[in-house]
DRENDO-1510 file (C-alpha; in Angstrom, 1 decimal, always signed):
<recs>
REC; n; res; u; v; w
REC; 1; UNK; +134.7; +52.6; +158.7 .
REC; 2; UNK; +137.5; +55.1; +158.9 .
REC; 3; UNK; +139.8; +56.2; +156.1 .
REC; 4; UNK; +142.7; +54.0; +157.2 .
REC; 5; UNK; +140.5; +50.9; +157.2 .
REC; 6; UNK; +139.0; +51.8; +153.8 .
REC; 7; UNK; +142.5; +52.1; +152.3 .
REC; 8; UNK; +143.8; +49.0; +153.9 .
REC; 9; UNK; +140.9; +46.8; +152.6 .
REC; 10; UNK; +141.2; +48.0; +149.1 .
REC; 11; UNK; +141.8; +45.3; +146.5 .
REC; 12; UNK; +141.8; +45.3; +142.7 .
REC; 13; UNK; +138.4; +44.2; +141.6 .
REC; 14; UNK; +137.9; +42.6; +138.2 .
REC; 15; UNK; +134.4; +41.1; +138.4 .
REC; 16; UNK; +131.6; +43.7; +138.3 .
REC; 17; UNK; +127.9; +43.6; +138.6 .
REC; 18; UNK; +126.0; +44.8; +135.6 .
REC; 19; UNK; +124.8; +47.9; +137.5 .
REC; 20; UNK; +125.2; +51.4; +136.2 .
REC; 21; UNK; +127.0; +54.0; +138.3 .
REC; 22; UNK; +124.8; +57.0; +138.9 .
REC; 23; UNK; +125.6; +60.4; +137.4 .
REC; 24; UNK; +125.8; +61.8; +140.9 .
REC; 25; UNK; +128.6; +59.4; +141.8 .
REC; 26; UNK; +130.4; +60.1; +138.6 .
REC; 27; UNK; +130.2; +63.8; +139.3 .
REC; 28; UNK; +131.7; +63.2; +142.7 .
REC; 29; UNK; +134.5; +61.2; +141.0 .
REC; 30; UNK; +135.3; +64.1; +138.8 .
REC; 31; UNK; +135.1; +66.5; +141.8 .
REC; 32; UNK; +137.9; +64.6; +143.5 .
REC; 33; UNK; +139.9; +64.4; +140.3 .
REC; 34; UNK; +139.6; +68.2; +140.0 .
REC; 35; UNK; +140.6; +68.7; +143.6 .
REC; 36; UNK; +143.7; +66.5; +143.5 .
REC; 37; UNK; +147.2; +67.9; +144.1 .
REC; 38; UNK; +148.8; +69.4; +141.0 .
REC; 39; UNK; +152.3; +70.8; +140.5 .
REC; 40; UNK; +152.0; +74.6; +140.2 .
REC; 41; UNK; +148.2; +74.0; +140.1 .
REC; 42; UNK; +148.5; +73.7; +136.3 .
REC; 43; UNK; +146.2; +70.7; +136.2 .
REC; 44; UNK; +147.6; +69.1; +132.9 .
REC; 45; UNK; +145.1; +66.2; +132.9 .
REC; 46; UNK; +141.8; +65.3; +131.3 .
REC; 47; UNK; +139.6; +62.2; +131.9 .
REC; 48; UNK; +137.5; +60.5; +129.2 .
REC; 49; UNK; +134.5; +58.7; +130.7 .
REC; 50; UNK; +133.7; +55.5; +128.8 .
REC; 51; UNK; +130.2; +53.9; +129.4 .
REC; 52; UNK; +128.9; +52.9; +126.0 .
REC; 53; UNK; +129.0; +49.2; +125.5 .
REC; 54; UNK; +130.6; +49.3; +122.0 .
REC; 55; UNK; +133.2; +51.8; +123.2 .
REC; 56; UNK; +134.0; +49.5; +126.2 .
REC; 57; UNK; +134.5; +46.5; +123.8 .
REC; 58; UNK; +136.8; +48.6; +121.6 .
REC; 59; UNK; +138.7; +49.8; +124.6 .
REC; 60; UNK; +139.1; +46.3; +125.8 .
REC; 61; UNK; +140.5; +45.3; +122.4 .
REC; 62; UNK; +142.9; +48.2; +122.4 .
REC; 63; UNK; +144.4; +47.4; +125.8 .
REC; 64; UNK; +144.9; +43.7; +125.0 .
REC; 65; UNK; +141.6; +41.9; +125.6 .
REC; 66; UNK; +141.2; +42.0; +129.4 .
REC; 67; UNK; +137.5; +41.2; +129.8 .
REC; 68; UNK; +136.8; +43.3; +132.8 .
REC; 69; UNK; +137.4; +46.4; +130.7 .
REC; 70; UNK; +134.3; +45.6; +128.5 .
REC; 71; UNK; +132.4; +44.4; +131.6 .
REC; 72; UNK; +133.0; +47.3; +133.9 .
REC; 73; UNK; +130.1; +49.8; +133.7 .
REC; 74; UNK; +132.5; +52.7; +133.8 .
REC; 75; UNK; +136.1; +53.2; +132.6 .
REC; 76; UNK; +138.0; +56.4; +133.1 .
REC; 77; UNK; +140.9; +57.1; +130.7 .
REC; 78; UNK; +143.3; +59.4; +132.5 .
REC; 79; UNK; +145.1; +61.5; +130.0 .
REC; 80; UNK; +148.2; +63.7; +130.3 .
REC; 81; UNK; +146.9; +66.9; +128.6 .
REC; 82; UNK; +149.2; +69.6; +127.4 .
REC; 83; UNK; +146.9; +70.5; +124.5 .
REC; 84; UNK; +144.6; +72.6; +126.6 .
REC; 85; UNK; +147.5; +74.4; +128.3 .
REC; 86; UNK; +149.3; +75.2; +125.1 .
REC; 87; UNK; +146.2; +76.7; +123.6 .
REC; 88; UNK; +145.5; +78.8; +126.6 .
REC; 89; UNK; +149.2; +80.0; +126.7 .
REC; 90; UNK; +149.0; +81.0; +123.0 .
REC; 91; UNK; +145.7; +82.9; +123.6 .
REC; 92; UNK; +147.4; +84.8; +126.4 .
REC; 93; UNK; +150.4; +85.7; +124.1 .
REC; 94; UNK; +152.9; +83.4; +125.8 .
REC; 95; UNK; +154.3; +79.9; +125.2 .
REC; 96; UNK; +154.1; +76.6; +127.0 .
REC; 97; UNK; +156.6; +74.0; +125.9 .
REC; 98; UNK; +155.7; +71.2; +128.3 .
REC; 99; UNK; +155.7; +68.6; +125.4 .
REC; 100; UNK; +159.5; +69.3; +125.1 .
REC; 101; UNK; +160.3; +69.3; +128.8 .
REC; 102; UNK; +160.8; +66.0; +130.6 .
REC; 103; UNK; +160.3; +67.7; +134.0 .
REC; 104; UNK; +156.8; +68.9; +133.0 .
REC; 105; UNK; +156.0; +65.4; +131.7 .
REC; 106; UNK; +157.0; +63.8; +135.0 .
REC; 107; UNK; +155.1; +66.3; +137.2 .
REC; 108; UNK; +152.0; +65.9; +135.0 .
REC; 109; UNK; +152.2; +62.1; +135.3 .
REC; 110; UNK; +152.4; +62.4; +139.1 .
REC; 111; UNK; +149.4; +64.8; +139.0 .
REC; 112; UNK; +147.5; +62.2; +137.0 .
REC; 113; UNK; +148.1; +59.4; +139.4 .
REC; 114; UNK; +147.2; +61.5; +142.4 .
REC; 115; UNK; +143.9; +62.3; +140.7 .
REC; 116; UNK; +143.3; +58.6; +139.8 .
REC; 117; UNK; +144.0; +57.4; +143.4 .
REC; 118; UNK; +141.5; +60.0; +144.7 .
REC; 119; UNK; +138.9; +58.2; +142.7 .
REC; 120; UNK; +140.0; +54.8; +143.9 .
REC; 121; UNK; +139.7; +55.8; +147.5 .
REC; 122; UNK; +136.3; +57.5; +147.0 .
REC; 123; UNK; +135.0; +54.5; +145.1 .
REC; 124; UNK; +136.0; +52.2; +147.9 .
REC; 125; UNK; +134.2; +54.4; +150.5 .
REC; 126; UNK; +131.0; +54.2; +148.3 .
REC; 127; UNK; +131.0; +50.4; +148.0 .
REC; 128; UNK; +132.5; +50.3; +144.5 .
REC; 129; UNK; +135.5; +48.4; +143.3 .
REC; 130; UNK; +138.2; +49.5; +140.8 .
REC; 131; UNK; +141.2; +48.2; +139.0 .
REC; 132; UNK; +144.1; +50.1; +137.3 .
REC; 133; UNK; +144.9; +49.0; +133.7 .
REC; 134; UNK; +148.4; +50.2; +132.7 .
REC; 135; UNK; +148.4; +48.5; +129.3 .
REC; 136; UNK; +146.6; +51.4; +127.7 .
REC; 137; UNK; +150.1; +52.8; +127.4 .
REC; 138; UNK; +151.0; +49.8; +125.1 .
REC; 139; UNK; +148.8; +51.0; +122.3 .
REC; 140; UNK; +148.5; +54.8; +122.5 .
REC; 141; UNK; +148.1; +55.4; +118.8 .
REC; 142; UNK; +144.9; +53.4; +118.5 .
REC; 143; UNK; +143.5; +54.8; +121.8 .
REC; 144; UNK; +144.2; +58.4; +120.7 .
REC; 145; UNK; +142.6; +57.8; +117.3 .
REC; 146; UNK; +139.5; +56.0; +118.6 .
REC; 147; UNK; +138.9; +58.6; +121.4 .
REC; 148; UNK; +139.7; +61.6; +119.2 .
REC; 149; UNK; +142.6; +62.9; +121.3 .
REC; 150; UNK; +144.3; +65.9; +119.8 .
REC; 151; UNK; +148.1; +66.6; +119.7 .
REC; 152; UNK; +149.8; +66.8; +123.1 .
REC; 153; UNK; +147.3; +64.5; +124.8 .
REC; 154; UNK; +148.4; +61.0; +125.9 .
REC; 155; UNK; +146.4; +58.2; +127.5 .
REC; 156; UNK; +148.5; +57.2; +130.5 .
REC; 157; UNK; +146.2; +55.2; +132.8 .
REC; 158; UNK; +142.9; +53.4; +132.7 .
REC; 159; UNK; +140.7; +52.9; +135.7 .
REC; 160; UNK; +137.8; +50.5; +135.5 .
REC; 161; UNK; +135.0; +50.9; +138.1 .
REC; 162; UNK; +131.8; +49.1; +139.2 .
REC; 163; UNK; +130.0; +47.4; +142.0 .
REC; 164; UNK; +132.0; +44.3; +142.9 .
REC; 165; UNK; +130.7; +40.8; +142.1 .
REC; 166; UNK; +133.6; +39.4; +144.1 .
REC; 167; UNK; +136.6; +40.9; +145.8 .
REC; 168; UNK; +140.0; +39.1; +146.3 .
REC; 169; UNK; +140.6; +38.1; +149.9 .
REC; 170; UNK; +144.2; +39.4; +150.0 .
REC; 171; UNK; +147.2; +40.3; +148.0 .
REC; 172; UNK; +150.9; +39.7; +149.0 .
REC; 173; UNK; +152.8; +42.8; +150.0 .
REC; 174; UNK; +156.3; +43.4; +151.4 .
REC; 175; UNK; +156.5; +44.0; +155.1 .
REC; 176; UNK; +156.2; +47.7; +156.1 .
REC; 177; UNK; +159.7; +47.6; +157.5 .
REC; 178; UNK; +161.2; +46.6; +154.1 .
REC; 179; UNK; +160.1; +49.8; +152.4 .
REC; 180; UNK; +160.8; +52.1; +155.4 .
REC; 181; UNK; +164.1; +54.0; +155.7 .
REC; 182; UNK; +164.9; +56.4; +158.5 .
REC; 183; UNK; +166.9; +59.5; +157.5 .
REC; 184; UNK; +169.0; +57.6; +154.9 .
REC; 185; UNK; +168.5; +54.7; +152.5 .
REC; 186; UNK; +169.4; +51.5; +154.3 .
REC; 187; UNK; +170.0; +48.6; +152.0 .
REC; 188; UNK; +169.5; +45.1; +153.5 .
REC; 189; UNK; +172.0; +42.3; +153.0 .
REC; 190; UNK; +171.3; +39.5; +150.4 .
REC; 191; UNK; +169.8; +37.1; +152.8 .
REC; 192; UNK; +167.5; +39.7; +154.2 .
REC; 193; UNK; +166.4; +40.7; +150.8 .
REC; 194; UNK; +165.6; +37.2; +149.7 .
REC; 195; UNK; +163.8; +36.6; +153.0 .
REC; 196; UNK; +161.7; +39.8; +152.5 .
REC; 197; UNK; +160.4; +38.5; +149.1 .
REC; 198; UNK; +159.9; +35.0; +150.3 .
REC; 199; UNK; +157.7; +36.4; +153.1 .
REC; 200; UNK; +155.8; +38.3; +150.4 .
REC; 201; UNK; +155.2; +35.5; +147.9 .
REC; 202; UNK; +156.0; +32.3; +149.8 .
REC; 203; UNK; +157.3; +29.2; +148.1 .
REC; 204; UNK; +156.4; +28.4; +144.5 .
REC; 205; UNK; +153.2; +26.3; +144.8 .
REC; 206; UNK; +153.1; +22.9; +143.2 .
REC; 207; UNK; +149.5; +23.7; +142.3 .
REC; 208; UNK; +149.7; +26.3; +139.7 .
REC; 209; UNK; +146.2; +27.8; +140.2 .
REC; 210; UNK; +146.9; +28.3; +143.9 .
REC; 211; UNK; +150.2; +30.1; +143.1 .
REC; 212; UNK; +148.5; +32.3; +140.4 .
REC; 213; UNK; +145.8; +33.2; +143.0 .
REC; 214; UNK; +148.4; +35.2; +144.9 .
REC; 215; UNK; +150.9; +36.1; +142.2 .
REC; 216; UNK; +148.9; +36.6; +139.0 .
REC; 217; UNK; +145.2; +36.6; +139.8 .
REC; 218; UNK; +144.3; +38.4; +136.6 .
REC; 219; UNK; +144.6; +35.2; +134.6 .
REC; 220; UNK; +142.2; +33.3; +136.9 .
REC; 221; UNK; +139.7; +36.2; +136.8 .
REC; 222; UNK; +140.0; +36.4; +133.0 .
REC; 223; UNK; +139.2; +32.7; +132.6 .
REC; 224; UNK; +135.9; +33.3; +134.5 .
REC; 225; UNK; +134.9; +36.0; +132.1 .
REC; 226; UNK; +136.5; +34.9; +128.8 .
REC; 227; UNK; +137.1; +31.7; +126.8 .
REC; 228; UNK; +140.7; +32.4; +125.8 .
REC; 229; UNK; +142.3; +29.9; +128.2 .
REC; 230; UNK; +144.5; +32.5; +129.9 .
REC; 231; UNK; +145.6; +30.1; +132.7 .
REC; 232; UNK; +146.6; +27.4; +130.3 .
REC; 233; UNK; +148.7; +29.8; +128.3 .
REC; 234; UNK; +150.5; +31.0; +131.4 .
REC; 235; UNK; +151.1; +27.4; +132.6 .
REC; 236; UNK; +152.6; +26.5; +129.2 .
REC; 237; UNK; +154.9; +29.5; +129.3 .
REC; 238; UNK; +156.0; +28.6; +132.8 .
REC; 239; UNK; +156.9; +25.1; +131.7 .
REC; 240; UNK; +158.7; +26.3; +128.6 .
REC; 241; UNK; +160.8; +28.7; +130.5 .
REC; 242; UNK; +161.4; +26.3; +133.4 .
REC; 243; UNK; +160.3; +28.8; +136.0 .
REC; 244; UNK; +161.6; +27.9; +139.4 .
REC; 245; UNK; +161.1; +30.9; +141.6 .
REC; 246; UNK; +159.0; +34.1; +142.1 .
REC; 247; UNK; +161.5; +36.5; +140.5 .
REC; 248; UNK; +161.8; +34.3; +137.4 .
REC; 249; UNK; +158.0; +34.2; +137.1 .
REC; 250; UNK; +157.7; +38.0; +137.5 .
REC; 251; UNK; +160.5; +39.0; +135.0 .
REC; 252; UNK; +160.2; +36.1; +132.5 .
REC; 253; UNK; +156.5; +35.5; +132.3 .
REC; 254; UNK; +154.5; +38.4; +133.7 .
REC; 255; UNK; +156.8; +41.3; +132.7 .
REC; 256; UNK; +159.5; +39.8; +130.5 .
REC; 257; UNK; +162.5; +42.0; +130.9 .
REC; 258; UNK; +163.7; +42.0; +127.3 .
REC; 259; UNK; +160.2; +42.7; +126.0 .
REC; 260; UNK; +159.7; +45.6; +128.4 .
REC; 261; UNK; +163.0; +47.1; +127.2 .
REC; 262; UNK; +162.0; +46.6; +123.5 .
REC; 263; UNK; +158.8; +48.6; +124.2 .
REC; 264; UNK; +160.8; +51.7; +124.7 .
REC; 265; UNK; +161.2; +52.5; +121.0 .
REC; 266; UNK; +157.5; +52.0; +120.2 .
REC; 267; UNK; +156.4; +54.2; +123.1 .
REC; 268; UNK; +158.8; +57.0; +122.2 .
REC; 269; UNK; +157.6; +56.9; +118.5 .
REC; 270; UNK; +154.0; +57.1; +119.7 .
REC; 271; UNK; +154.7; +60.0; +122.1 .
REC; 272; UNK; +156.6; +61.9; +119.4 .
REC; 273; UNK; +153.7; +61.3; +117.0 .
REC; 274; UNK; +151.4; +62.8; +119.6 .
REC; 275; UNK; +153.7; +65.9; +119.8 .
REC; 276; UNK; +155.9; +65.0; +122.8 .
REC; 277; UNK; +159.6; +65.4; +122.0 .
REC; 278; UNK; +161.8; +65.6; +125.1 .
REC; 279; UNK; +164.3; +62.9; +124.2 .
</recs>
């Protein structure tokens, strides 16, 4: 299978076999992390490998109880790491102030995601599955404390990996033409925009489970691995909020807009506590 086919068949996997990943494969993961693009080749990232069962359980608790985190044989915490660079700069009798510079932060986050995606593609080629978990950003204080991260180190992305027990058949995406702009940004009219998202999500299904399978498969996967009735809670919230379309589901249930905005203050406090002060 060629690289294009590998990347096109990639799906987020949340059910893993209880099979360890060999140290040889993990070494290859870290090789492609180390060889990823980096702005100025500064490499301001570190990766914490989590394999111990108790550590996996604690990590799952920290990020909100998603069961695949404790069940995946390997989790990789991708950290934005200015601690190492500041120490090196001081030893060399100069100063690095990346923790006070938003441009450094943004470049480092781009580096981090390039490195993580290298692992995703390699894992896919080796018959492994993976899933990104962004909610590690929701509770950085606990993650930093539990995993002994020093000042100027922030956990920014979690990647869970393992041999797939099952793989979702498909996932809705916008048409390629919707995200492609030639020479200049070309905004579509209102009807074209609505049609693009209707083509992606389809109509709201009367059968909730069928709808969640394409729009929020995490809750269905969680119910298979946990006893917290994730689906029932989502159904109840949809009914309470009288959800009538895909946008309302996305921005009232899955990523509630007001809650996302309120998270700003907590994130900024946590980042400042970790030594980052660019606001």
